[in-house]
N, C-alpha and C positions, 0 to 999 in steps of 0.2 A: 388756470389754464393746463393742459396737459400736456406735453410735446412726444413725439417718437423717440426722443433720444432720451426722454425717463427712461426707458427699456434699453439703456448701451449702456453696459457694463466700465467702457473705458473711459477712459480722462475723457474731460470737455475739450473742446477746440478753441480755441483763445480770439485772435483778429487776425485779420487783413489791412493790408494800407496800399494804399499806390498814389502815385504822385506826377506826373507831367510837365512838361514848358515845351507850349505847340504853337504859337503865334500864328494868326492864320489860319488855322485848320478850323474850317468851320465844322467837324466830327468831333472837336472836343469830349465834350458830353458823352458823346457814343461811345468813345476808346474808354473813356472812364467808367464806364454801364460795365464794358466787355469786363473788362481786367477784373472790375468786382464779381463779377459772374465767373469767373475762374476763379475767384479767390474765395467762393460761398464757405468750402469745403471749412476754412477757419473762422467762421461765425456767422451762425442762423438768425440771430436776433434783431440785427437792427444792420443799417445801411446806411451810408449818404453820403454825397457828393459836393465839393465849396469848390468856382469856378471865381473866376476874376480876369476884364481884362487890363494889358496892362493899364497902369497908372488911373484905373476906376475903382471899383468899390466890390470889397466881395459877396456872392450872393451863393447860399447853403440850403441845400435839400437833404433832408433827414428821420427816418422815422421807424420805428418799431416793424418788423418784416424781411423778407426775404428781399432782396435785389431787382426779382419780377415782379413783388408787390408792392416796393415803395416807388418804382421810379415807371413810367407811361410816356411815351411819345410826347405828348405838351409839356410834359417835364423837360424832360431834358433838351426839347429845343428852346425850352425858357433860360436854361443854363449856358447861355453863350460866355465864352472868354477866349484869354488865350492862355491861360494856365490853369489846375486843376489835381486838388487831391480826392481820393476818395476812402472809405472805410467800410468793413465790414467787422459783426461785432457779436461775441461771446461771454455773455456774463453770469456770476452765482447767482441764486437765487436772492429777491428781494432787489435786486441794483438793475433791475431790467426796467429801464421809465427812460421815455422821452428824452428826457431831461441828459440823460447819459449818451444818447447816439450822438456819434462821431459822423462827418467832421465837428469840432469845438471851435465856433469862434470868438474869439474877445478883442473888443474895441477898446484898450486903456488906453499907453501913452504910443502903442501902436498894435495897427491889426494885423490879426494872426490868426488863422484856419490851422486848424492842426488833429492827425489820424495818432494813431498812438498803437503798438502791440507790447503789450510786457507788463510790467509791475514794479512799481516802486516800493521798494524796502525799507524806506524811508520817508516815507509819504505823510506820515504824522507829525514827523522832528518839524518839514518843507508847509507843512498844512498850518500849525501851529502858529509858527512863525511869519507867514505870509495873512494870517487873519488877527493877528498881533500890529501889525502893518495898516490896518483899516483895508486888506486888499477881501472882496468881496466874492462870495463862490454859489453859482447855480445851479452846479451837479453834484451827484456824492460821487464824482470820479475822479482816481488820481492823475489819470490825462490831463482835468479844467488844471492841475498845477502844473502842470509842466506848462500849459498854454499862458498860465496866468504867470510865473516867473520870465516867462518870454516876452509877454505883451505890457510886462510894469518896466522890463529891464531898462537901467538908465541908459545902454552903452546906442551913440548914435547908429553905427550901422548892425542890423539884426545878424548876421553871420560873429560877431562879435558876441553879442548876445547868449547866440546860442555857446559858441566856445565856453563863455562862461558859467553859464547854464547846465552842460553836461558833464562837468567836473564837480558839481556839487549834488547831484540826484546820485543815488546807487539804487541797483537792480536793474531789470530786461527795460531795456527802453529801443526799441526801434520805429524812429517817429520819422512821419513827413508834417513840414509844417507846409504854409504858402501864403506869401506875404501879397502887396497889388504888382507887385513886378518881376516875384521869383519863386521857385521852390526849393526848399535846405530838406537834404535827409540826412540822420545821423541815427547813429546806433551804437549800445553805451558797449564801455571799454572790454568787458570781458567777450561781446555778441554773443547772448545768450539767445536772443530770437532771430530770425533771419531776417535779411533785407539781400536786396539783387537790384543789380543797375542794367538796363537795357537801352537798345537804340533802333529806333525806324530808320533806315538811311534814307537822306533824301534824294528826290525823284527830280531831274531835269534839271540839274543845279542847284534845287534848293538845299539850305543848310537839314545837318541828323537832328533829328528828336531826339530825346532824351527823355528817359520815365525811368523812375524804379518801383518796385513790387514788394512783398515779402515774398512771391512765391516767381520763376522765371514762369511755369505754367501761364502766368496773366501777360506774357509778353510771346505768347504763340499767338494767342488767340486775338490781336490787336495789329499783328505783322510786324511786332519789333523782335529785335534778335538780342540775346543773351548775350552779354559782356561781360559782366564778375560778380563777385561779392560785392557790396559795401564792408568794407573793413571793417572790424571792429574800432570806436573809438573816432573811427574816419564823418567829418562833413563831407558834405556834396551841394555843392548849388549849381542850379538849372539856370539861366537868365540866359539873355542877351548875350553876353560873352559864350554859351556853349554849354562845359561842364565842366566845373573846376572843382576841387577835392583839395581836402589838407586834413595830417592829422592831429588832433587837438586833446585826446586822452589817451596815450598809450597805456598798454596797461602789461601789467608782469605776465600773465597768464592770463590765454582767451578757456573762454568756458562756454563751446555753443553747444544748446541741448540736443543729448542724442535722440530723443526720442523722436527730433524730427526727421527723422531717419526711418523710424521703428513705424511711425503710425500717422501725426499729424499731417506731413507735407504731402498736394498731391505726388503719386507715383508717376507723373510723366515730369516734375521738376527737379529742377539741378540743385544739387548742394554738395560741398565739401568736388566740385569736380567731376560729378558721377549723376548719371541718373538715377532717382530710387528705386525704380523699377528692377533695376540689376542686383542692385543690394539686400533690396527685400528677397531677390530672389536667392540669394547667397544664404541670405540667414535662413531658409529654409533647409539648404543643404547641406550648411555646418546644423542644424536641430539633428537630420537624420543622422550624419555620423558621430556627436555626441549623444544619442543616443537612441538607436535601432529597436525596431519593435517586430513581432511575426504582424501582416495584416492583408488584408485583403484590396483595401481602395484607400484612397486621400481624400477629402472635401475637405472645403476653406468654409470658414464662417466668412461669407461675401457679407463686407468687400475688401474688409482690413485683413484677412486670411489670404486674399489670393496670391497674388506674388509670392509669399512664402510659401504657399501649399504647391504650387506648381514647382517650385525649386526641391523642395521636400522629396515631391515625386518620383522628380526628374533622378535626383541621388540614389535614391531608392528602388528606380528601377518598376516602381509601383504604377498601376494605372492610378488616374485623377478626374472623377465626375464632379455634378453640381449634385451637393446632398440637399442642398436648400435651395427653394426659389427666393428672393428679395422684391420685396414690392418696392418697386425705383420711383413712383409714382407720385409718395404720397412723402413730403418733405417734413411737414406736422402735421398735428392735428387740436382742432380746437375743441374737441368734443370729449365731454370725460366717459369712459366706459363705463356699462350699468355694473352692478356687482357682480351678477353671474358672467361674465363678460374680461374684467379683469385677469384672470388665474390665466388668458389665453392672449393678455395684451402684445405678449412678442411677436404673437402672428401675425400683427400686424406689419413686421417688419420680414420674417421669418417663415417659411413654412415648408417643414422636412418631405421627401420624398419615399416613401416606401419602396418601392419601387427599385430605387436607386441601392437606399442601405439595409434595404431586410434583409436579415443571415449574413450578413458582409462586420468582416473586424476593422474597422476606422480608424483611422488616422484623423483628425482633426486639428484644423492646422488654424489657428488664431494668433491676434497680434500680443495680445495683453489680457491679464484679468485683474481687473482692481475688487470689486466688491464681492464677485462668485455669482451673485444674484443670478447675472446673464446665462454666465456657466453654464449653471445649474441649471438651470431652463432647457440647456441647446440639449443637454446631455441626457435631460430626462425625454426632450423631443424626439431624437433620435432612438431610443430604447422604448421608446413610442410604437416608434414608427419600422421598429424590429431587428436592430442594431445588433448584432452579438456580441461584440465588445466595442466600447470606447476608449481610443487612447489619445488624450489632451495633447498637441505642441506649440508652446507658447514662443513665438518670434521676441521672446524679451527676457530680462530678467523677475523677478518677484520683485512688484514694486510696494516698498517695504514705507514710503515716505511719504509726506506732502510736497507740493511743487509751491514755493513762494516766489517763483517769476512769472508768472502770468499765465499756466496753467491750472485747470480748476481738476484737484482732484482729491478723493475722502481725506479723510482723516485720518489718522495711527488705525486708530480704534473701530475704524470701518474695514481697512484694509483687511481682508481676508490671508494674506501672507504673513501679514505681521504678526507674529510670536508661533506660528504655527513651520513646522514641516512641510516640503514638497509632500510626503506621502499623506499627512493629514487634511491637506490644503484641497490634494484629490480624491479620499475619503467625503468633505465637506462637499465636493460639486459633484460627489458619482460615478467620477472616471476608471476605469480599469488602470490605466498610468495616468501621470504626468511628468511633461520634460520643462522645462524655461530654458531658454539659450542662456549659456554662458554669458557674463560680463566680457568676457573675453572674446567670445564667440561673436559679440554684437560687434565691438570693435576692427573683429578680422575682417568681418562681411561688409562695414564701410568704409575699410579700409585707410581708418583716421587712429591721432595715438590719444589715450586716454588723457592726457598732461590738456591737450586743449580743448576737450568735452565738460560740459557738466551731465553727469549720471546719478545726482543728489535722490533724485524718484528711487533708484535698486541700492543703491550704497551710503545714503544719509550724510554724504561727503560734499556741504554746501562749498559751492567756490568763493560766495562773499564771504566773511567774520561777520559771523552777530545775527546771520541771518534769519534765526529762527527765534530769537530773543525782539528783532526791532522791525521784523515786517512779515508783510502777508493779511491777506483776509482778518486772518484772527484779530490781530493787534490794532487795524483800521476800526473795525467793527465797533473796538470799546473806546471810541473816541465819541465828544457828543454828535460831532457830527459827519454820522458815518458814511466812509469812505469804499466806492466801492473799487479794490484793488484789485480785483480781476477782470484782463479782459477775455 
């Protein structure tokens, strides 16, 4: 299978999770469906929804494909219930299997449905421990390790089980679980991956309905109001008593992924008390202040460079236009191009406009460069379309280190910035000049403190000790049962 994302040079999306407690709502599964639809950018490989009626059994439907491909009207009508969780998934090569689609449902000493975004860096240790206890596993996902820990836990109350298990796991885990009578959301103590709390105001005296999601954009689509972020180490319970919260695993430092601001999250989402569209425009403004250049026109690489390009053009006083037309109707393709078409593969997504770029000195804005293959093709397409000069401006620092916390990036050896100077990267991709946004510029744009974020993919400074030695896909693939450690 070939996917359109094979032509994307940037990091792969991770996962999106959603949970809601809404007794009596006839449209519960529809709310979950549209929330996942809003989170589709976080994972395009599989999707699933699990529902339960209070005191009844858990029903789950999950499959490979986009949300709109997995579910139809008949399926949504069959997913009746008072509470629901949902998941969209992206996985690394080799772990795209139906068994790894979520929500995962386990029925051991208690029934648990689980949706997880992140990566456990001590998955091998936990998996070995549970296998020695005779706990069976059906998938090759570290998410099932979390589900198994909770479904086999001896505590009488599931919240106590979560509180204990949360302290035993290391890594990134923004997680939503569902039992027959409640939805529970929890986040790792460092807060590496996002998780937000929303509320649908009750009408005509009805109680408020609470929900959780990876991003606030999911709330907008279902009529919910963004309340706040789930705090790192916090456990949120949605049940008949409403919304309850307890901090079960405080950490000495928080380490929210700064790349969420730059690329992953939708621009209309709120993170760090700000709309990301605005923060990304500031990145473009700072890009210009750090490295101005004589140019005629600013163009983005759509859609990831759009907001930063607008900010840069505004700061530079230069016109902005669409130098590429993006095919927005092809989410993924299962058709392998013939040999003669392979060199044109990127045109499945982008097609340059000679009438716009011809004869112009261009500033081309994108969010990141990882391997450099796509960037090289973009520069060449612009030159073939008649561009006089191509000056690349990237709204992130050089990516030089892999992520072990739930983002699929290349190995160091595959990263074009690893072991190369900025000038060498510019020559490698064929650009007249190249400037990456500085790390200081990133934090200025997002108005955040570096001490509260993870920027390991840029700096190599991992917030959890022993990360490179004990975790990640690379270690997990060496165990007898290969665990798909990335979502």
